[in-house]
C-alpha positions in Angstrom: 0.4 -25.3 -19.3 -2.2 -22.3 -20.3 -1.0 -18.4 -19.4 -2.3 -17.1 -15.6 -5.8 -16.2 -15.6 -6.6 -12.6 -14.2 -8.9 -12.3 -11.2 -11.1 -9.1 -10.3 -9.8 -7.4 -7.0 -13.6 -8.5 -6.2 -13.6 -11.8 -7.0 -10.5 -12.3 -5.2 -11.4 -10.2 -2.1 -14.5 -12.3 -1.7 -13.6 -15.5 -2.7 -10.5 -15.4 0.3 -13.0 -13.7 2.9 -15.1 -17.2 1.6 -12.2 -19.1 2.6 -11.2 -17.5 5.6 -14.6 -17.5 7.5 -14.6 -21.7 6.2 -11.6 -22.4 7.5 -12.0 -21.0 10.9 -15.3 -23.1 11.3 -14.1 -27.1 12.2 -16.6 -28.6 10.3 -16.7 -26.8 6.7 -12.7 -26.2 6.8 -12.1 -29.7 5.5 -11.5 -29.3 1.7 -12.6 -25.8 2.1 -10.0 -23.9 -0.5 -11.1 -26.5 -3.0 -15.1 -26.4 -2.7 -14.8 -22.7 -2.7 -12.5 -22.8 -5.4 -15.0 -25.1 -8.0 -17.7 -22.9 -6.8 -16.7 -18.9 -7.9 -14.3 -20.9 -11.0 -11.1 -20.0 -9.0 -7.9 -22.3 -9.6 -7.8 -24.2 -6.3 -3.9 -23.0 -6.2 -4.6 -19.7 -6.8 -7.1 -19.1 -3.9 -4.7 -21.2 -1.4 -2.2 -18.2 -2.3 -4.3 -15.5 -1.8 -5.6 -17.0 1.5 -1.6 -17.5 2.6 -1.0 -13.9 1.9 -4.5 -12.8 3.6 -3.0 -15.0 6.7 0.4 -13.2 6.1 -1.1 -10.1 6.0 -3.4 -10.0 8.8 -0.6 -11.5 11.0 -1.6 -15.0 11.4 1.4 -16.3 10.0 4.6 -15.3 9.1 6.1 -14.1 6.1 6.5 -10.7 3.7 3.4 -8.6 3.9 1.9 -7.1 0.4 3.4 -3.6 2.0 6.8 -4.7 2.9 7.0 -6.2 -0.8 6.2 -3.3 -2.0 8.3 -1.3 -0.5 11.0 -4.1 -0.9 10.3 -4.1 -4.9 9.9 0.1 -4.6 13.3 0.3 -2.8 15.0 -2.6 -5.3 13.9 0.0 -8.2 15.8 2.6 -6.7 18.6 1.1 -5.7 18.9 -0.4 -9.5 18.5 3.7 -11.0 21.4 4.7 -8.3 23.8 1.6 -9.4 23.6 3.1 -12.9 23.9 6.5 -12.6 27.2 5.6 -9.7 28.4 3.7 -13.2 28.3 6.9 -15.3 29.4 8.9 -12.8 32.4 6.9 -12.7 32.9 6.8 -16.3 32.0 10.1 -16.6 34.8 11.2 -14.0 37.1 8.7 -15.8 36.9 9.8 -18.8 37.5 13.8 -17.6 40.2 13.0 -15.6 41.4 11.0 -18.5 41.7 14.4 -20.6 43.0 16.8 -17.7 46.0 14.3 -18.3 46.3 14.5 -22.0 49.3 17.1 -23.1 48.1 20.3 -24.5 49.5 21.1 -27.9 
């Protein structure tokens, strides 16, 4: 299995728009994703994922929107940083508490 290909945002947008429009037309809906993917040189599964995400973002399908996913990633990063800071502060507090408990010479 090869490495995933990077597609330009313009190609992703165009292919997604074409597939969504084709799926809305009952005469062209069957096999639309495979047909459009082969026409544009895109892997069908990649196009299927883009269409699914576009439907989620558009509110036609339940799921996590792109904006929500980005916000969740941002919050998870912030949460991890805060956990690291808490660990450092807890360790520093324990260190200085131990220093205060030591007998002075």
